[in-house]
N, C-alpha and C positions, 0 to 999 in steps of 0.2 A: 455696498457692492453688490452689481448686478450678475445675473447668473453666472454669466461667460467668467466676469472675472472668478467667481468660485470655483468655477471648473478648471481651472486655470493653476489658481493656485494647490488644488489636490493636484494635481498632474505634476506641478512644480514636486511639489514634497515626496510624491512616488521617487521622483529622480532622482531628488537629493539624499535619498535612504539611501540607495542602493549607491552612487556615487561618493557619497561625504561622509554619512554618520559613522561613529566609532564603531570596528567592529562588533564587540560582544554586544554592545546598543543593538547595531544593526540583527544580529544574531538572534537577538533576542525578540527584537518586535516583530521580525518576519516567520520566527518558529514558535515563540508560545502559544500568541492564535492559533496555531496552523496546527501544534500540539491536543490545543481545548479541540478542533475541532474535529482534528484523528480517533481521540480518546471518545467524542459523542458518535462516529464512524463506528467504532471498534461495539460500542455499543447494539448494533444491528448483531451481530452475531451473539453476543452477549447474553443478549435479548430474547434471541431465539432459542439459546441454550438451555437460561433460566425458565423461561417459561415451560419448555419440554420437560424439563428437569421435574418441573411441580406434577408432571403427569404419571412420574416414579415409573417410566416406562425405559428401562435403560439400552433397550434395542433401535428408538427413536432417538434417543442421548447419540448414541454411536452413529447413528446415520447422519445427523446433522454434521460431525465430524468428516466422516467418509465423503460426505459431497463437498466439504471445503474446497478442494480442490480445482471444481469447477468454476467457481467463484474468484479462484487464483486463474486461471487462465483466461477467464473474461476480462480480468484485470490487466493480466500481461498484453491482450490486446489492445486495449484499453491503453497501455504503459506505451504502446508503439504510436500513437499518436500524441498520446499528452506529452510523453517526454521527449519526443524529436520535435512539435510545434512548440513548446514550452522553451526550448534551450534555442534553438533559431530566435523565435519572439525576441527573448532578450541578449540576445549579440546582435540585434536589428538595433535594438534600443539603445544598445551600447554605441551602435556604430554612425548611431543617428539618423539611420534609415523604416522612418515611421510607416511609408508606404508597403514596404517587402512585410513589416513586423503584422499589418492588416492583413495583408492577403494569405499570410501564413496562418490567422487566426480564421477566418473563411475556410479554409483550407482544411484545418483540423478539426474543422465542424462537420463538415460536409463527407470526411472520411470518417469522422466516429458512426454517423449515420448507416453508413453503407457496411462498414464494418460488423457493426450489431447482427443486419440482417444475414450476413455472410455465418458468425460465427450459430445464430438460432439454427440457421438452415442445417447445416452441419452437423450438428449435436443432438436434432430431432432423427438425421440419417443413420448415426450412429447409436443411438443412445442405448439400446445392450450391451455392446461390447465396452463402453462408458463406464455404465456400472459394474461390470464383472472388474473393469481395469481397477477399477477403484478401491476395491477388495474388499466388496459387499459380500455375507455370505445370505443361506436361506433366511434367516431372522431379520437381515435388516435389507436387501435389494430392495424389497417392496419400500420401504419408505425412504430408503435412499434415491428409489424411482421417482418417485411422487416428488419431494424437493428439489432434484435436478431438473425434471422438467419444468417445473413452475420457475424458474432462473433462467431457464433457456426463452421460455416465453417473454419476458421481460427483459432480457438482454440489453435493450433498447435505454430502459431507462439505471440499470444497473452501472452500464458501462459510460452512457450522456455522464451521471452523477459525477462519476471517477474524472475522466477528459476534461470537462469544463472545468472543473475547481482546478486542472493542474491550469489552465490556459489562464485561468483569473489571475493566478499566483504566480504566472512569469511575468507580468506588467506590473507587480506589486500590492493588486489589488487582495489581499491577504484576507482581509474584514467581508469582501462581497464571495466570495469563496466555502466560507464559514458558513452562512446564512441557510444556505443551501444544504449542508450539513446538516445542521443543529434545527430545519425544520423536518426533514426528510427521516432523523431519527426520532423526534417524539412522534411523528406519525406510525414509524413502526411501534415504539410504546406502547402507543394507546392501540393499535391495532392487534397487535401479538393475542391479548386476553382474550377483544372480543371475537377474531378468528377461532382459536385453538380452543377456545372451551364455550365461549356463549353459543358460534357457530358449530362446537366441535367437530371441527376441520384437522386437529392435530397439528401432526407434523408441514399437512398443505396450508395450513393456515401462516404457519410461521414464515413459508416461503410465499406469501401471497405478500404478507405485509411487509419483508424485507422488499420485494418489486414495487411495491406502490409508493414506500418510505424512500426508496431511491428515484424514482421516478419523478417526486415530488421534488428532489433535490437539486435533478437534472433539470427541472423545466423551472426553478426558480433561480439557476444560476444562467441561464439564457437570458431571463429576465432584464437582468441589470443590461447585458449588450442592447436588449431595443429599445430599454428607455435611457441610453446613450450616457450610463451613471461612469462609465468606462473610461481608463485611456485610449486604449484602442477599439474599434470597433468592425463586424464583420458588413460585408457590402456584397449584393448579386452581382457586382462586375467582377468581384472577386470568384466567383462560384468554380468557373473553370481553373483546374490548379494548373501552376505552372511548371516546366518539366524541374526545373535548379530546385525551386521549394518540394516538390515534390522528394527526390534525390537528398536534399537535405534534412526533412523531417525522415527518409527510410534509414538513412546514413544513421543516424542516430538513433531511432525509433527501435528501427531491426533488431539489434542487440538489444536493448535495455526488455525488450519481448521475449528475447532467447531467456533471458535472464530469469524473468520471473518464469516462465515455463521451464527450465532447469528447477528452480525452488519448488513449483510443482513436481516436477518428477520425481525428487527429493522427499517430498512431502509422500507422496505415492508410493515408494519405496517403503518409507519408514511406520505407515499403516499397515503394509501389508505385513511387512516382520512384527510390528504389534498383533496383527490378527493373530500370530500363533499362539497370544499367549491368551486368548480369550474375548468375547467382545467387550464385556467389561473394562479389562485394561484399554482397548479402544476408548473405550468412555470415558474413563482417568486422562487417559493423554491428552482426547480431545477438549475435556475442562481446562486441564494446567494450561494449555496453550493457548486456548484463551482468553485468560487471566495473566499469562505473560505478553498478549497480545500488547496490552497497554502499557507494557515497557517497550515494545517494540515499535509503537506509535510514539515513543517519546524520541529517540534516536530516528526514527524517519523523518519525523515532523522537524527537527532540527535540521537534519539532513534537508530535504525540501526546501524549506525557508533559505536553506545557503544560497539554493540552484540560481534561483534570479542575480544574486548578488557575484556569482561566482560567472555565471554568464553575462554580464553587463559588464565589469571591470577585464572578464576575457577580452569582451568585445572591444573598448577601451583600450586594452593594453595595460591594465595597470595590476602586473602582476605582485610588485610589491602589496598591495590592499589584499590580492586574493591569498596570500600566504599569514596575512591578519588574522583574515576572517577565517581559514582554515585551523589555527592555532586557538582561536577564542570558541569556535566550535566545540574542537574537540574537550576541550577544557570543562566546557561548560555540560556535556551533554555525558559525558564518564563522569559528572560530579552527581547530577542527578540522577543518572541509573545506579549507582552504590546506595544510593540512599533508599531506592523504592526497591534493590535489590533484598538490603534488612528487611525492611517490612515482607515481601515474599518470602521471606526465611524465619519471622516470628510468626507470623499468620497463617503458612501455609495450611493446615485442615481447617481452618474457618472459614477459608476463604474457598478451597473446593466444595466444603460442605454448605455453602449457599444454594449451590446446584444441584443436590445430591442427596437420599439421606444414604447410600449405598454406603455400610461401612467399608467393604474392598475397594470401593468407589473412589472415598475420603483417600483411606491407607496410598492406596496407590498413587493416585492424583497427587498427595503432598508428597512422596517420593521424586516426581515429575519435576514437581514445579522446583523443591530445593535442588536439585539438581541442574537444571535448565537456565535457573535464573545468574548462572556463574556465565552467561552470555552477556549480559548487561553490561557490564564495564567495556568491552574491548568491540561486540558488534557493531558502535556506534561509529566508531572511526573508519570501519570497512564501511559502512552506508555512505559517511558522508565522502569519503576519499572518491569511492563510485560514481555515486550523481553529480561531481564536480565535473569530472571527467565526461560525464553528457551533458552538463552546461556547458562545459567547453569545446563540446563539436568532438571530443576524443572517444566515442564511441567501444573502439578496438580494446582501450585500455580496461574502460570499465568490464566490456561483457569479457577480457583476460581475468578480470578478477574473481567474476562469478564464475567459470569454466574453472581454475583453479580450485575454488571454494565449494562450489559443488561436484563437480566430475571427478577428483583430483583428490580431492580432500574429504567431503562430508559423508558422499555414499557409499567410499568403499571402506571408509569409517564404519560406518553403518551394520556395514555387511561383515566386517573383521571380530569388531565388539560383541556383535549380534553373536556370533561364532564361537566368539573365546570365552566371555562372561554374560552371554545373556540378556537377561531385559537391562542390567545397572552398566554393561556396555555399549546397550541401544540408547539409553538417554543420555550417556558421557561425549558421544562423539561428537555433540553439536558444541558443546564446551570448548575442546579441544582445537576442532575445527578454526574458532573465533577466535582466540589465541593467537593462531599461526597465521591467519589472515589479517588482522591488526598490523602485525610486523611489515607484511609483506607491502599492502593496499598505502599506506601512510608513507612507506618508505620509496614506493613507485610517484606518487602523488606530488611529492617534496620534491624529489628529480628533476620532473617535467615542469613544476614551478621554478625554479632556482634556474632551470635552462630556459626560462623566456617564451617557448614556444607554444 
């Protein structure tokens, strides 16, 4: 069999996976490798947190948590291109329009480069205001500024790694997207102790390692297109964006960006409320949330894995298969999260103790983790519903879910519960939010799919 035949066979397998594979098997094939990659990506933050914790400086530990919304904002802007372009690529493949899919891919890469420069420029221009807005105080502001400045300087690597992985997954090339994630994380793990301890750079070393690791991941993702290993390929003849493609990308992508920005806003509100309980409480919440992120990557991975399935079959008008994929995905993700929740409940102090020796941080972090873990059985269905609407090119529904979730429920509950019940109320707000939102989002998606619109 020659190289051309082998390439054609690989392309056929990708299309058959999206088109005909049993729903549960398809969700697992696309979701499990992606979850593995996301778990590896989670090590970026966990690695920084772990090595900084080895310095026994809780203020630097708190600063990493305070700086995290900046990374979330970068992801939000990346999400605008990644989600919008990935949705259009999958729907174009479903409609057998490969030329439009290639044009969309090229446009997505160009937009990523432009957006990273804009984010860095705006970030440095308003750096002082950003640090204050994050909730940094006298003991943490300097460390937070160091970390944020380096993230901004490396924005092209951070944003490119996130977006290029989404573009690869949109055509079913999940394994290729994993390679960039794995290599980047490995680089980060190696560089963290070298830069933090050997070169004495402390929190700056952690940020530099994160930037370099993401940059390596972005370059490796791009090389699969350059080496013609992918189903779709960018081309210089598509450098000039088409108006209809830009419109489609922004129609789906802008609401996706706003969703992540609203999540960042809720995170900032949460941190500012937590600061009133002391820097050690901020550090405890940061560590517990990083550990909880392993659970979030499971539901995000399954949701992202279903996106090309939903987008392709929506483009092919196969609504029955979409419902089957949705049911299979929710059952798989909810069952997996229940098992992880049991681990968190039993091992919370040991898990928090991996990152700090402070008894107060361990005690508070264990309380946070054992409370917040109750989001896991419910939030997966919310995430899967939201990303399905994005895949279908119906971002108004996805954005509506986020507006209700963050602005009408979570942030008001944070403020009210914190005032009425103190710290315990603060950490109970999100589990209650997710229980309500699971019922709302799944009902809405099921209604839209059964109408076949």
